[in-house]
C-alpha positions in Angstrom: 3.0 19.2 10.3 3.1 18.6 6.6 2.2 21.4 4.2 1.6 19.2 1.1 -1.5 20.0 -0.8 -4.1 17.2 -0.5 -6.1 16.2 -3.5 -9.6 14.8 -2.8 -10.9 12.4 -5.4 -14.6 11.6 -5.3 -15.3 7.9 -5.4 -18.6 6.2 -5.7 -19.0 2.6 -4.5 -21.8 0.8 -6.2 -23.8 -1.7 -4.2 -23.5 -5.3 -5.2 -26.5 -6.3 -7.3 -29.0 -8.6 -5.6 -30.6 -9.7 -8.9 -28.9 -10.9 -12.1 -30.0 -9.3 -15.3 -29.7 -10.6 -18.9 -28.1 -7.3 -20.1 -24.4 -7.1 -19.5 -22.5 -3.8 -20.1 -18.9 -3.7 -21.2 -18.1 -2.8 -17.6 -19.4 -6.2 -16.5 -17.6 -8.1 -19.2 -14.1 -6.7 -18.5 -12.4 -8.5 -15.7 -10.8 -6.4 -13.0 -7.1 -6.6 -12.4 -7.6 -6.3 -8.6 -10.6 -6.7 -6.3 -10.6 -5.7 -2.6 -13.5 -7.1 -0.5 -14.5 -5.7 2.8 -17.4 -6.3 5.1 -19.4 -3.5 3.5 -18.0 -3.0 0.0 -16.2 -4.6 -2.9 -13.7 -2.4 -4.8 -12.5 -3.4 -8.2 -9.6 -1.9 -10.1 -9.3 -2.2 -13.8 -6.2 -1.9 -16.0 -5.5 1.8 -16.8 -6.8 3.3 -13.6 -4.8 6.3 -12.4 -2.4 5.5 -9.6 -3.6 8.5 -7.6 -7.1 7.0 -7.4 -5.7 3.7 -6.0 -3.5 5.5 -3.5 -6.5 7.6 -2.3 -8.7 4.6 -1.9 -6.0 2.7 0.0 -5.4 5.6 2.3 -9.2 5.8 3.1 -9.3 2.1 3.8 -6.3 2.3 6.0 -7.8 5.1 8.1 -10.9 3.1 8.9 
């Protein structure tokens, strides 16, 4: 069994908006470099995101 220390990174998935608004934040204006769509979520990665966060999310998706 592996004895490597596991780092848990909290991740919050925001629900897709059902209504469009006239105000657009800078988050909405920037386009993601990668988008993963599943049956229950849409995950967007932007340039500059830490690689550990991507690895953690991918491991969680793989285990489901």
